[in-house]
C-alpha positions in Angstrom: 10.3 62.5 127.7 11.6 63.3 124.2 13.0 59.9 123.0 16.4 59.7 121.5 16.4 59.7 117.6 18.8 56.5 116.3 21.6 58.2 114.7 21.8 60.1 118.3 22.1 57.2 120.1 24.7 55.4 118.0 27.0 58.7 118.5 27.1 58.3 121.5 27.8 54.9 121.8 30.8 55.4 119.6 32.4 58.5 121.7 32.0 55.8 124.8 33.9 53.2 123.1 36.8 55.5 122.2 36.6 57.0 125.6 36.9 53.8 127.2 39.4 52.2 125.1 41.5 55.6 125.3 41.1 55.2 129.1 42.2 51.1 129.1 45.6 51.9 126.7 46.1 54.9 129.4 46.0 52.2 132.0 47.7 49.5 130.6 50.8 51.6 129.0 54.1 51.4 131.6 55.3 54.7 132.6 58.6 55.0 130.8 61.9 54.9 133.3 63.9 58.1 133.3 67.0 57.9 131.5 70.0 56.9 134.0 72.5 59.8 133.6 75.1 58.9 135.8 77.4 55.8 136.3 78.1 54.8 139.7 80.8 53.0 140.7 82.9 52.1 144.0 85.8 53.2 145.7 87.8 51.7 149.0 90.5 52.7 150.9 92.4 54.7 153.7 91.6 57.9 154.0 92.2 58.4 158.0 94.1 56.7 160.2 98.3 56.2 160.0 98.0 54.7 156.5 95.6 57.7 154.9 98.5 59.0 152.9 98.4 56.1 150.3 94.9 56.5 149.9 94.9 60.4 149.6 97.1 60.3 146.6 95.2 57.3 145.2 92.2 59.3 145.6 93.3 62.7 144.1 94.4 60.7 141.0 90.9 59.0 140.9 89.5 62.5 141.1 91.4 64.2 138.3 90.3 61.4 135.8 86.5 61.9 137.0 86.9 65.7 136.6 88.7 64.8 133.4 86.1 62.4 131.8 83.0 64.1 132.9 84.5 67.5 131.6 84.4 65.8 128.0 80.8 64.2 128.1 81.4 61.5 130.4 81.0 57.8 129.4 79.0 57.1 126.6 76.8 61.0 127.6 76.9 59.7 131.5 78.3 61.3 134.2 80.6 59.0 136.4 80.2 59.4 139.8 82.7 57.9 142.5 81.2 56.9 145.8 84.4 57.0 148.6 84.5 55.0 151.5 87.5 55.1 154.3 88.9 51.6 155.1 91.7 52.8 157.4 93.6 50.1 155.8 91.6 47.1 157.8 90.1 44.1 156.2 87.0 44.6 158.3 86.2 48.0 157.6 87.0 46.9 153.9 84.4 44.0 154.2 81.9 46.8 155.4 82.6 49.3 153.2 82.5 46.7 150.0 78.9 45.3 151.3 77.9 48.5 151.9 78.3 49.8 148.1 77.2 46.7 146.5 73.9 46.2 148.6 73.0 49.6 149.0 74.1 51.7 145.8 74.0 48.7 143.5 77.7 49.4 141.9 78.7 47.2 139.4 82.4 47.5 140.1 84.4 48.7 143.3 88.4 50.2 143.4 90.4 48.8 146.1 92.6 52.1 146.5 95.4 50.2 148.6 96.2 47.2 150.8 96.9 44.0 149.5 95.0 42.4 153.0 91.8 44.7 152.3 91.6 43.2 148.8 92.5 39.6 149.6 89.7 39.6 152.2 86.9 41.4 149.6 87.9 39.2 146.9 85.6 36.0 147.8 82.7 38.5 148.8 83.6 40.1 145.0 83.5 36.6 143.0 80.3 35.2 144.8 78.2 38.3 144.0 80.0 38.6 140.8 81.0 42.2 141.5 84.6 43.4 139.3 87.2 44.5 142.1 90.3 46.3 140.8 93.3 47.9 142.3 95.6 50.5 141.4 98.3 49.5 143.9 98.2 45.9 145.8 100.8 44.0 144.5 100.5 40.3 146.4 100.9 37.3 144.6 98.0 35.8 146.1 95.7 38.3 144.1 96.4 36.4 141.0 94.6 33.6 142.2 91.5 35.6 143.5 88.7 35.3 141.2 87.9 35.6 137.7 86.3 39.6 138.7 89.7 40.5 140.4 92.0 43.2 138.8 94.8 45.2 139.1 96.9 47.6 136.9 100.3 47.1 139.4 102.3 44.3 138.6 102.2 41.3 141.3 105.3 41.3 144.1 106.4 38.2 141.7 107.7 40.8 139.3 109.0 43.9 141.9 110.4 41.1 144.1 112.7 39.9 141.6 113.7 43.6 140.4 114.6 44.7 143.9 116.6 41.4 144.2 118.8 41.8 140.6 119.4 45.9 142.0 121.1 44.4 145.2 122.5 41.6 143.6 123.7 42.9 140.2 123.6 46.1 140.2 124.8 46.7 143.7 127.1 43.6 144.1 125.8 42.9 147.3 127.0 39.4 148.3 124.5 39.2 151.5 121.4 41.0 152.7 118.8 40.9 155.4 115.2 41.5 155.1 113.4 43.5 158.0 109.5 42.9 156.9 106.2 43.9 157.9 104.2 41.0 159.1 101.4 41.3 156.7 100.1 39.8 152.9 102.1 42.8 151.5 105.0 42.7 153.2 105.8 38.6 153.7 104.8 38.1 149.8 107.7 40.8 148.7 109.7 40.0 151.2 109.4 35.7 149.8 110.1 37.2 145.9 112.9 38.9 147.0 114.6 35.8 149.3 113.6 33.5 146.3 115.6 35.4 144.1 118.3 37.0 146.0 119.3 33.4 146.6 118.9 32.1 142.8 121.3 35.0 142.0 124.0 33.2 144.5 123.8 36.0 147.1 123.4 34.8 151.4 120.7 36.0 153.4 122.6 37.1 156.8 118.9 37.6 158.6 115.2 37.7 157.5 113.1 39.2 160.7 109.7 40.4 160.6 107.8 42.8 162.7 104.2 43.5 163.4 102.2 46.8 162.2 103.1 49.6 164.3 106.0 48.6 165.8 108.1 51.8 167.2 111.3 50.6 168.5 113.6 48.4 165.9 116.8 48.4 168.0 117.0 44.7 169.0 116.5 43.7 165.2 118.9 46.8 164.1 121.4 45.2 167.0 121.4 41.6 164.8 122.1 43.7 161.8 124.8 45.3 163.2 126.3 42.1 164.0 125.8 40.2 160.5 127.0 43.3 158.2 125.0 42.8 155.8 125.9 44.5 152.2 122.1 45.4 151.8 119.2 45.9 154.1 116.2 45.1 152.5 112.7 47.0 153.9 109.8 45.0 153.1 107.6 47.8 154.4 105.0 50.4 154.6 107.2 54.0 154.8 106.1 54.7 158.3 107.9 51.8 160.1 110.5 52.5 157.3 111.2 55.7 158.5 111.8 54.8 162.0 114.2 52.1 161.0 116.1 54.5 159.2 116.4 56.9 161.9 117.1 54.5 164.5 119.9 53.0 162.5 121.6 56.4 162.0 121.6 56.8 165.6 123.3 53.5 166.1 125.7 54.0 163.4 125.0 50.8 161.1 126.6 52.2 157.6 124.4 50.1 155.2 122.8 50.3 151.9 118.9 50.3 152.6 116.5 49.1 149.6 112.8 49.6 149.7 109.8 48.8 147.4 106.8 50.9 146.2 105.3 50.8 150.2 108.4 53.0 151.2 107.9 55.5 148.0 106.3 58.1 149.8 107.4 62.1 150.8 105.8 60.9 154.3 109.2 58.9 154.9 111.4 61.3 153.8 109.9 63.7 156.2 109.6 61.2 159.1 113.1 59.8 158.3 115.0 63.2 158.1 118.4 63.1 157.0 118.5 59.4 157.9 116.9 58.6 154.4 119.2 59.9 152.2 121.2 57.8 150.0 118.3 55.3 150.6 116.6 53.2 146.8 113.2 52.7 146.4 112.5 50.3 143.7 109.1 51.3 142.4 106.5 51.3 139.1 107.3 53.6 136.1 106.3 57.1 136.7 108.8 59.7 135.2 107.3 63.0 136.1 109.5 64.8 133.9 107.9 63.0 130.7 107.0 65.6 127.9 104.0 63.1 127.0 100.8 65.0 126.6 99.1 62.9 128.7 101.5 63.6 131.8 102.1 67.0 131.1 98.2 67.6 131.3 98.5 65.3 134.2 100.9 67.7 136.1 99.2 70.6 135.1 95.7 69.5 136.7 97.5 68.0 139.9 99.4 71.1 140.3 96.3 73.3 140.3 94.2 71.0 142.6 96.8 70.1 145.0 99.7 72.8 144.4 102.4 70.1 144.6 104.0 67.7 142.7 102.0 64.0 142.2 103.7 60.7 143.6 103.3 57.7 141.5 100.1 56.7 143.7 98.3 59.3 142.1 99.3 58.6 138.7 98.1 54.9 139.5 95.0 56.3 141.1 94.4 58.0 137.4 95.4 55.4 135.5 93.1 52.9 137.2 90.0 54.7 136.4 90.5 55.5 133.4 91.0 51.8 132.7 87.7 51.4 134.1 85.7 54.2 132.3 87.7 52.3 128.7 86.0 49.2 130.1 82.6 50.6 130.4 82.7 52.2 127.3 83.3 49.4 125.8 81.5 46.9 127.8 78.7 48.5 129.7 77.6 49.6 132.7 77.2 45.7 134.2 79.5 43.7 136.2 79.5 41.2 133.3 80.5 43.4 130.3 83.0 45.4 132.6 84.7 42.1 133.4 84.8 40.9 130.0 85.9 44.2 128.3 89.0 44.5 131.0 90.1 41.2 130.0 90.1 42.5 126.4 91.9 45.6 127.5 95.4 45.7 125.2 98.0 48.2 125.6 96.0 51.2 127.1 98.5 53.7 127.6 98.3 55.3 130.7 100.9 57.3 133.3 102.6 54.4 134.5 102.6 52.5 131.1 100.6 50.5 128.5 98.0 48.3 130.3 96.7 44.8 129.2 95.3 42.0 131.2 96.3 38.3 131.4 94.2 35.5 132.2 94.9 36.4 136.2 93.6 40.2 135.5 97.2 40.5 136.2 99.6 43.2 134.2 103.0 43.4 133.7 104.6 46.8 133.8 108.1 48.6 134.1 110.2 49.7 137.1 112.2 52.4 137.8 114.7 53.2 140.2 114.8 56.0 142.7 117.3 57.5 145.2 116.7 60.1 148.0 118.6 62.7 147.2 118.8 66.4 148.7 115.5 65.4 150.5 113.2 64.0 147.5 113.4 60.5 145.3 115.3 61.0 142.2 115.1 59.2 139.3 117.7 57.1 138.7 119.1 56.7 134.8 118.6 53.4 133.3 
């Protein structure tokens, strides 16, 4: 057998060493992580059931903002993806949806579209899991103290209730008022603020009476209203019950000025109440679809292309909320902690419903407008 000479043996040894080195390097090298090209966030709201109108309006506004942002390179080059869940305005369903979004989809932020009662049920979990929870429409005063990760872009009922009371007492010159309120977190919270402010302004409360959600017959309560003859009846209610109250009041021949808050601001109220809604006053967050500002004009055009009709304030709030979230992600990154810190640092971000700045409680202060139902639609009253 032919003996290998020294130089040939050395060459083989070097080649083997080099091969082994490359093999070791290949084994030790960690596989590159695929670049994240999208940012997922959660969204929960009533998309079915009797309160679906609220959720659907907010959802359309959210979708428009997402489409607009993603059409302009997304957020730092990443597409924004919203995962939608239906809670039917039920706290138990809302909590289940929240847990699913956080545990399964690992979202850093969840938008609670509507329902103070649902948001208050989710808030302790959001705090415990350190996930940002933000709402475009929830207004119960308790939300202010719900935690460090809790935000909303609609003002607390502490502001709305005072504005409604001032309209009733100072503008309508009402000496007395009756309150009919839905017995949930929204209705009770708004009612309490209205009562305190109206009495502080020197007005008298003729009657304050609650009713359960889904109530259909209000004739007993309206009989009391007719007997006490208040100058104003404040409906601290959602539009479904408010529409029935208006219809039944007309049937009973009760000539009184009705006034409502944001829960009554829905085209369905007018449709369901028919002519009985004419003349009702509604106080709601600022939203002027007649504005010539570029942001408003563009939103109106996008909404009409998508829905074929005029948008309501809830669509505008859904749009604003998503833009606030996207802005916070740009500045703070896509972690819950980064988003939270960026939200607290938000100052005067312009939107359809006015500028957004958060205080230490994650709350905002915004202007309110007055509307009257006239000729079958909500007409903005001049200030």
